[in-house]
C-alpha positions in Angstrom: -37.7 9.6 -16.5 -36.0 9.8 -20.4 -32.4 9.3 -21.0 -30.1 12.6 -21.4 -28.4 12.2 -24.7 -24.8 14.2 -25.2 -24.9 14.5 -29.3 -21.4 16.1 -28.8 -18.2 14.7 -28.8 -15.9 15.7 -26.2 -13.1 17.3 -28.0 -9.5 17.5 -26.8 -6.6 20.3 -27.9 -5.4 18.8 -31.5 -2.7 16.8 -32.4 -0.4 17.6 -35.4 -3.6 19.0 -37.1 -5.7 16.1 -36.3 -8.5 16.7 -34.1 -8.9 14.4 -31.1 -12.4 13.2 -29.5 -13.8 11.2 -26.9 -16.3 8.7 -28.5 -18.5 5.6 -27.7 -18.8 4.4 -31.2 -15.3 1.6 -31.4 -12.2 2.0 -33.2 -8.9 1.7 -31.6 -9.5 1.3 -28.0 -7.4 2.3 -24.9 -8.2 1.9 -21.4 -6.5 5.4 -20.8 -8.5 7.7 -22.0 -9.0 9.4 -18.4 -4.9 10.7 -18.9 -6.3 13.2 -21.8 -7.9 15.2 -18.9 -3.9 15.0 -17.2 -2.3 16.1 -20.5 -4.9 19.6 -20.5 -3.6 20.0 -16.8 0.0 19.4 -17.9 -0.6 21.6 -21.1 -1.5 24.9 -18.6 1.1 24.3 -16.3 4.1 22.9 -18.6 5.3 20.7 -15.4 6.4 18.1 -18.2 8.7 20.3 -20.4 10.3 22.2 -17.2 11.1 19.0 -16.0 12.5 17.9 -19.1 14.9 21.0 -19.3 16.2 19.6 -16.0 18.3 17.3 -18.5 21.4 17.3 -20.4 21.2 16.0 -23.8 24.5 15.1 -25.8 22.7 13.4 -28.5 23.7 14.1 -32.1 20.2 16.0 -32.9 19.7 14.3 -36.6 19.2 11.1 -35.2 16.8 11.6 -32.4 13.3 10.3 -33.1 12.3 10.2 -29.3 12.8 13.8 -27.1 13.5 13.9 -23.8 10.4 15.6 -23.4 8.1 13.0 -24.5 10.3 10.2 -22.9 9.9 11.9 -19.5 6.6 12.6 -20.6 5.6 9.0 -21.0 7.2 8.1 -17.4 5.5 10.6 -15.9 1.7 10.0 -17.3 2.9 6.0 -17.0 3.5 6.3 -13.2 0.2 8.4 -13.1 -1.2 6.1 -14.1 -0.1 2.9 -12.4 2.7 1.4 -15.0 5.5 1.5 -12.8 7.8 -1.1 -14.8 9.5 0.5 -18.0 8.6 -3.4 -19.6 4.8 -1.5 -19.9 6.3 1.0 -21.8 6.6 -1.8 -24.6 2.9 -1.9 -24.6 2.5 1.6 -24.3 4.1 3.0 -26.9 1.6 1.7 -29.0 -1.2 3.5 -27.5 -3.3 6.2 -28.6 -3.3 8.1 -25.6 0.0 8.1 -24.4 0.8 9.3 -28.4 -1.9 12.1 -27.9 -0.1 13.0 -24.4 3.1 13.1 -26.2 1.6 15.3 -29.4 3.5 12.4 -31.9 0.6 9.8 -33.3 3.3 8.8 -36.0 7.5 8.2 -36.5 10.0 9.5 -38.3 11.3 6.8 -39.5 9.8 3.7 -40.7 11.0 1.5 -38.2 10.2 3.1 -34.4 7.1 3.5 -33.1 5.5 6.7 -32.3 7.2 6.5 -28.4 10.0 4.9 -26.8 10.0 1.3 -25.6 11.4 -0.1 -22.5 15.6 0.1 -23.5 15.3 3.7 -24.6 13.7 4.7 -21.6 16.1 2.7 -19.3 18.5 4.6 -21.0 17.6 7.9 -19.9 16.8 6.8 -16.2 20.3 5.1 -16.1 23.2 6.8 -14.3 26.7 4.9 -15.2 29.2 5.6 -12.3 31.3 7.2 -15.1 30.3 10.0 -16.3 29.1 10.3 -20.5 29.7 6.2 -20.7 29.8 5.3 -24.7 26.1 4.3 -24.2 25.4 7.1 -21.9 24.4 10.3 -23.5 21.2 11.8 -21.1 21.7 13.2 -17.6 19.7 14.5 -15.2 20.6 17.5 -13.1 19.7 16.9 -9.9 19.9 19.9 -8.3 17.7 21.5 -11.2 15.2 19.1 -10.1 15.3 20.0 -6.9 15.1 24.2 -7.5 12.0 23.0 -9.9 9.5 21.8 -6.6 10.7 24.9 -5.2 10.4 27.1 -7.6 6.7 25.5 -8.6 5.8 26.0 -5.3 6.5 29.7 -5.2 4.6 30.5 -8.1 1.3 28.8 -6.4 1.4 31.9 -4.3 0.1 35.4 -5.5 1.3 36.7 -2.0 4.0 36.0 0.2 2.1 34.4 2.9 3.0 35.4 7.1 3.7 32.0 7.7 4.7 28.6 6.7 5.0 25.3 8.0 7.3 22.9 6.2 6.4 19.1 7.5 9.5 16.8 7.2 9.4 12.7 7.2 10.7 9.8 5.6 9.2 6.9 4.7 9.9 3.2 3.0 9.7 2.3 -0.1 9.8 -1.7 -0.3 12.2 -3.3 -2.7 11.5 -7.1 -4.8 14.1 -8.2 -6.5 18.1 -7.3 -5.8 17.6 -3.6 -6.6 21.0 -1.8 -6.2 21.7 -0.2 -2.6 19.0 -2.5 -1.0 19.5 -2.9 2.6 17.1 -4.2 5.4 15.5 -1.3 8.3 14.6 -2.8 11.3 11.5 -0.5 12.0 10.0 -1.2 8.8 11.0 -4.7 8.7 11.2 -5.5 5.2 14.0 -4.5 2.6 13.6 -1.0 0.9 14.9 2.6 0.5 14.2 5.5 3.0 13.3 8.6 1.0 13.1 12.0 2.4 9.8 14.1 1.9 9.2 17.4 2.9 6.2 19.0 1.9 4.0 22.5 3.0 0.5 21.5 3.7 -0.1 19.7 -0.5 3.0 21.5 -1.8 5.9 19.1 -2.6 9.6 20.6 -2.0 11.2 17.2 -1.5 11.9 14.1 -2.9 15.1 12.8 -2.2 16.2 9.0 -2.4 18.8 7.2 0.1 19.2 3.8 0.6 17.7 2.4 3.8 21.6 1.9 5.8 21.5 5.5 7.4 19.3 7.3 10.1 16.0 9.0 9.5 17.1 12.8 9.9 20.7 12.1 7.4 21.4 14.3 5.3 18.1 16.6 6.8 20.1 19.9 7.6 21.7 20.4 4.4 17.9 19.6 2.3 16.2 22.6 4.5 18.9 25.5 4.2 19.0 24.8 0.6 15.0 25.3 0.3 14.7 27.7 2.8 17.5 30.4 1.5 15.6 29.7 -2.0 12.0 30.4 -0.3 13.4 33.5 1.8 14.7 35.3 -1.7 11.6 35.4 -2.9 9.5 35.7 0.5 11.9 37.7 2.9 9.9 38.4 5.9 7.7 35.1 6.1 7.5 32.9 9.0 9.2 29.4 8.5 8.5 26.8 10.9 9.8 23.0 10.8 7.4 19.9 12.3 8.5 16.4 12.3 8.7 13.6 14.7 11.3 12.5 17.1 13.8 10.8 14.5 14.5 14.8 13.3 15.0 15.9 16.9 18.4 15.9 16.6 21.7 18.8 17.7 22.6 19.1 14.1 19.1 20.4 13.0 17.9 22.4 15.8 21.1 24.5 16.5 20.7 25.1 12.8 17.2 26.8 13.0 18.2 28.3 16.0 21.0 30.1 14.1 18.8 30.6 10.9 15.4 32.2 13.0 13.8 29.1 12.0 11.0 27.7 14.3 10.1 24.1 15.2 7.9 21.7 16.8 9.7 18.2 17.0 7.9 15.3 18.9 10.8 13.7 21.3 11.0 9.8 21.9 9.9 8.7 25.4 12.5 8.1 28.6 11.6 7.5 32.3 13.3 11.1 33.0 10.7 12.8 30.7 7.7 10.5 31.7 9.1 11.0 35.7 9.0 15.3 34.9 4.9 14.4 33.6 4.0 12.1 36.8 1.9 15.0 38.2 0.2 15.9 35.6 -0.5 12.4 34.8 -2.3 11.7 38.4 -4.2 15.3 37.8 -5.2 13.7 34.6 -6.3 11.0 36.0 -8.0 12.6 39.1 -9.9 14.2 36.6 -11.1 11.9 34.3 -12.9 9.9 37.1 -14.7 12.7 38.4 -15.7 13.9 35.1 -15.6 10.2 33.2 -14.6 12.4 30.1 -10.9 11.8 28.6 -8.6 14.4 29.7 -5.1 16.0 28.8 -3.0 18.0 30.7 -0.1 19.9 30.0 3.2 21.2 31.0 5.7 23.5 29.8 9.4 23.1 30.8 13.0 23.3 30.4 14.9 20.3 29.3 17.8 19.0 28.5 19.8 15.3 27.4 22.5 14.3 28.9 25.2 14.4 26.3 23.5 15.1 23.2 22.0 18.8 23.7 24.0 21.6 23.5 21.8 23.6 25.7 18.5 23.1 27.5 15.6 23.4 25.3 11.9 24.2 26.2 9.9 21.1 25.7 5.8 20.5 26.2 4.4 17.6 27.8 0.8 16.1 27.2 -0.5 13.8 29.7 -3.5 12.4 29.0 -6.0 9.7 31.0 -9.1 8.5 29.4 -11.7 5.9 31.0 -10.0 3.3 29.3 -6.8 4.2 30.9 -3.5 5.9 30.7 -2.2 7.0 27.3 0.9 7.5 26.4 2.8 10.4 26.8 3.5 12.5 23.9 6.5 15.2 24.2 7.7 17.5 21.8 10.3 20.2 22.0 8.9 23.7 21.0 10.5 26.7 19.6 7.2 28.4 19.4 4.4 30.0 22.1 2.6 27.3 23.4 -0.7 27.4 22.2 0.3 26.9 19.3 2.3 23.9 19.9 -0.7 22.2 21.5 -3.0 22.9 18.4 -0.3 21.0 16.5 
């Protein structure tokens, strides 16, 4: 079978009136050419430009070589390509692909490269304890960044959905070296940060970096209330459901949901009282499993209240499961929705 040849070059958007093409005939080589597709995507969405708008730049415009948008774009594209360390940019600032992404093929000053190195980028990212320190002229407004996540989510819908489910979860961000705010976390058995994430499907609504010396649910009420308030400004009739594991089955979060028309499904940590409440269901699941030879699940819907941490009784859905290999651990959810919906979750 003859080889299919493509005589035309792969063309991209021009930069500074110069053509940008992909070819295989040598010349200045880069291993990051795939990032050009990311650049095309960003040109359509304008995410780098909008993110750069969340920064305050107090530098003298007469002496600026690297704009905030250029530096922010460097870091975003670098992270997307696996370059996590600022040190990497001492070489990447000479990479032709990164120059194309920045829309800047040459520097305006003879003593500069087209893009920023690690020292300049460090001044972008480092926030001193004292506002407007002598050598710190660029600040990121965190609240504006938080709002941007939600705005992008809202803009991704042509019409308001009837219902959305917000998934809340922390995770470990393992550390090396002696980073500021470094703590050991017993559950993850390592030194880490404990960022908090909120997703709606594939849409990221929150990424909050936190130290690991706190509860997983710390600060959740404030973040959830801010996000839902913004969503309801655009979609006042949307039904909102929160979904999370047992770390979030806390009185303050559940009480806020009940006071603000927000439904929730949270896991509950197993304890002897819950297991005793589900003992008849486990017995029935075992009987049916032995009779059929197949795994069996039996559910129970009942009212439950902790001894001292909850202010009221709440609806709980418990699942008792028995398989041919034996009894499975109990799964229990505190649920403020219809039982059939909770079972599907």
